[in-house]
Backbone as CSV, one residue per row, in Angstrom:
resi,resn,N_x,N_y,N_z,CA_x,CA_y,CA_z,C_x,C_y,C_z
1,MET,12.142,-1.522,-20.872,11.862,-1.945,-19.507,10.355,-2.006,-19.259
2,ALA,9.626,-0.938,-19.558,8.176,-0.928,-19.320,7.492,-2.020,-20.131
3,GLU,7.929,-2.201,-21.383,7.346,-3.260,-22.215,7.608,-4.627,-21.604
4,ASP,8.818,-4.813,-21.084,9.155,-6.091,-20.464,8.226,-6.394,-19.294
5,VAL,7.930,-5.382,-18.485,7.053,-5.569,-17.328,5.634,-5.888,-17.797
6,ARG,5.163,-5.188,-18.821,3.817,-5.463,-19.334,3.726,-6.886,-19.878
7,HIS,4.769,-7.341,-20.552,4.762,-8.711,-21.088,4.867,-9.739,-19.959
8,LEU,5.665,-9.449,-18.952,5.764,-10.343,-17.797,4.408,-10.473,-17.112
9,VAL,3.783,-9.334,-16.817,2.478,-9.326,-16.159,1.439,-10.027,-17.036
10,GLY,1.425,-9.702,-18.315,0.455,-10.303,-19.226,0.586,-11.805,-19.311
11,GLY,1.817,-12.271,-19.416,2.041,-13.717,-19.469,1.604,-14.409,-18.188
12,ASN,1.872,-13.765,-17.063,1.463,-14.331,-15.784,-0.054,-14.343,-15.637
13,VAL,-0.705,-13.265,-16.051,-2.171,-13.224,-15.973,-2.757,-14.357,-16.815
14,ARG,-2.236,-14.539,-18.022,-2.732,-15.606,-18.894,-2.522,-16.973,-18.251
15,ARG,-1.314,-17.218,-17.772,-0.981,-18.502,-17.151,-1.859,-18.768,-15.929
16,LEU,-2.028,-17.762,-15.089,-2.833,-17.910,-13.878,-4.317,-18.072,-14.202
17,ARG,-4.781,-17.366,-15.230,-6.182,-17.488,-15.645,-6.465,-18.903,-16.130
18,ILE,-5.573,-19.434,-16.957,-5.740,-20.789,-17.480,-5.667,-21.811,-16.339
19,ALA,-4.728,-21.605,-15.404,-4.608,-22.508,-14.256,-5.877,-22.496,-13.411
20,ALA,-6.566,-21.358,-13.405,-7.812,-21.240,-12.649,-8.996,-21.799,-13.431
21,GLY,-8.752,-22.239,-14.677,-9.824,-22.797,-15.498,-10.823,-21.748,-15.943
22,MET,-10.331,-20.537,-16.163,-11.202,-19.412,-16.473,-10.937,-18.902,-17.890
23,SER,-11.999,-18.542,-18.597,-11.857,-17.947,-19.924,-11.577,-16.449,-19.789
24,GLN,-11.122,-15.846,-20.874,-10.939,-14.395,-20.873,-12.269,-13.704,-20.599
25,ALA,-13.342,-14.229,-21.168,-14.663,-13.623,-20.984,-15.095,-13.686,-19.521
26,GLU,-14.825,-14.809,-18.864,-15.203,-14.939,-17.458,-14.401,-13.981,-16.580
27,LEU,-13.099,-13.880,-16.832,-12.279,-12.939,-16.071,-12.751,-11.514,-16.311
28,ALA,-13.021,-11.187,-17.560,-13.510,-9.848,-17.894,-14.806,-9.547,-17.153
29,ASN,-15.697,-10.511,-17.110,-16.967,-10.337,-16.413,-16.741,-10.068,-14.927
30,ARG,-15.833,-10.812,-14.314,-15.530,-10.623,-12.889,-14.914,-9.252,-12.623
31,LEU,-14.179,-8.735,-13.617,-13.523,-7.427,-13.461,-14.417,-6.276,-13.877
32,GLY,-15.488,-6.585,-14.598,-16.369,-5.534,-15.096,-15.763,-4.771,-16.265
33,VAL,-14.985,-5.489,-17.090,-14.358,-4.891,-18.277,-14.714,-5.731,-19.496
34,ASP,-14.374,-5.236,-20.668,-14.596,-5.973,-21.903,-13.541,-7.065,-22.060
35,ARG,-13.904,-8.142,-22.731,-12.945,-9.231,-22.959,-11.703,-8.743,-23.686
36,SER,-11.861,-7.755,-24.568,-10.704,-7.236,-25.308,-9.687,-6.572,-24.375
37,TYR,-10.152,-6.052,-23.236,-9.218,-5.476,-22.253,-8.338,-6.579,-21.675
38,VAL,-8.946,-7.706,-21.318,-8.191,-8.839,-20.772,-7.203,-9.343,-21.822
39,SER,-7.640,-9.426,-23.068,-6.756,-9.853,-24.149,-5.552,-8.917,-24.256
40,GLY,-5.802,-7.624,-24.258,-4.714,-6.641,-24.340,-3.776,-6.722,-23.148
41,LEU,-4.324,-6.974,-21.980,-3.508,-7.127,-20.778,-2.586,-8.332,-20.927
42,GLU,-3.147,-9.453,-21.381,-2.353,-10.672,-21.553,-1.300,-10.532,-22.646
43,LEU,-1.585,-9.742,-23.658,-0.625,-9.534,-24.751,0.445,-8.507,-24.410
44,GLY,0.272,-7.824,-23.300,1.252,-6.820,-22.888,1.066,-5.486,-23.574
45,THR,-0.106,-5.248,-24.167,-0.353,-3.970,-24.839,-1.118,-2.995,-23.954
46,ARG,-1.639,-3.464,-22.835,-2.344,-2.601,-21.878,-1.411,-2.279,-20.723
47,ASN,-1.483,-1.044,-20.263,-0.700,-0.618,-19.112,-1.662,-0.488,-17.934
48,ALA,-1.919,-1.604,-17.272,-2.913,-1.662,-16.201,-2.438,-0.901,-14.968
49,THR,-3.397,-0.347,-14.243,-3.084,0.326,-12.984,-2.864,-0.701,-11.888
50,ILE,-2.266,-0.258,-10.808,-2.066,-1.119,-9.640,-3.420,-1.610,-9.124
51,VAL,-4.404,-0.730,-9.112,-5.742,-1.092,-8.641,-6.321,-2.205,-9.505
52,THR,-6.183,-2.076,-10.821,-6.690,-3.109,-11.729,-5.964,-4.430,-11.502
53,LEU,-4.654,-4.391,-11.343,-3.898,-5.623,-11.138,-4.271,-6.276,-9.811
54,ARG,-4.592,-5.490,-8.812,-5.053,-6.040,-7.526,-6.385,-6.762,-7.728
55,ARG,-7.280,-6.154,-8.500,-8.579,-6.776,-8.792,-8.391,-8.061,-9.595
56,VAL,-7.435,-8.051,-10.521,-7.142,-9.253,-11.307,-6.674,-10.374,-10.380
57,SER,-5.750,-10.062,-9.481,-5.240,-11.093,-8.570,-6.365,-11.651,-7.700
58,GLN,-7.255,-10.785,-7.227,-8.380,-11.246,-6.411,-9.323,-12.128,-7.229
59,ALA,-9.602,-11.731,-8.459,-10.502,-12.508,-9.323,-9.916,-13.883,-9.632
60,LEU,-8.595,-13.958,-9.718,-7.934,-15.222,-10.027,-7.635,-16.047,-8.775
61,GLY,-7.837,-15.463,-7.606,-7.573,-16.182,-6.357,-6.100,-16.396,-6.081
62,VAL,-5.277,-15.420,-6.485,-3.835,-15.506,-6.258,-3.373,-14.265,-5.495
63,THR,-2.156,-14.309,-4.996,-1.623,-13.131,-4.322,-1.243,-12.082,-5.366
64,PHE,-1.239,-10.845,-4.936,-0.858,-9.737,-5.812,0.551,-9.962,-6.364
65,GLN,1.444,-10.472,-5.532,2.833,-10.689,-5.932,2.976,-11.691,-7.070
66,GLU,2.064,-12.662,-7.136,2.160,-13.689,-8.180,2.021,-13.104,-9.583
67,ILE,1.393,-11.957,-9.697,1.225,-11.297,-10.992,2.586,-10.847,-11.551
68,PHE,3.565,-10.638,-10.663,4.860,-10.075,-11.048,6.023,-11.062,-11.006
69,VAL,5.767,-12.320,-10.657,6.833,-13.306,-10.511,7.394,-13.692,-11.871
70,GLN,8.726,-13.721,-11.961,9.378,-14.109,-13.212,9.596,-15.609,-13.244
71,GLY,9.270,-16.222,-14.372,9.542,-17.638,-14.594,8.810,-18.588,-13.668
72,ALA,7.684,-18.155,-13.119,6.961,-18.993,-12.160,6.054,-19.977,-12.867
73,ARG,5.887,-21.101,-12.258,4.908,-22.099,-12.677,3.992,-22.299,-11.498
74,ARG,2.719,-22.318,-11.756,1.756,-22.462,-10.658,0.686,-23.446,-11.066
75,THR,0.342,-24.298,-10.144,-0.769,-25.203,-10.370,-1.985,-24.643,-9.673
76,ARG,-3.110,-25.217,-9.957,-4.347,-24.766,-9.355,-4.290,-24.882,-7.843
77,ARG,-4.756,-23.857,-7.168,-4.804,-23.855,-5.713,-5.982,-24.708,-5.260
78,SER,-5.738,-25.612,-4.330,-6.830,-26.462,-3.862,-7.705,-25.679,-2.881
79,LYS,-8.948,-26.113,-2.753,-9.873,-25.457,-1.806,-9.285,-25.596,-0.409
80,GLY,-9.259,-24.669,0.386,-8.709,-24.755,1.721,-7.268,-24.285,1.810
81,SER,-6.593,-24.029,0.688,-5.224,-23.511,0.718,-5.247,-22.029,0.915
């Protein structure tokens, strides 16, 4: 169960990061962490805290809930949305 959640979150972070046109290095810089942390998060090997996931959602410009959505597809948010 815990692994499933980490993989769900990681896959969503990767998908949302790519949709935002952001590299792992850029996201890491915005979060103040090493790029390898972002990689581990996306691979589901990191067990991120709620605080970290909130910061990730803010850095990506998405709602906190979007990090946990199953089977979601998201396109880039337009300016003004």
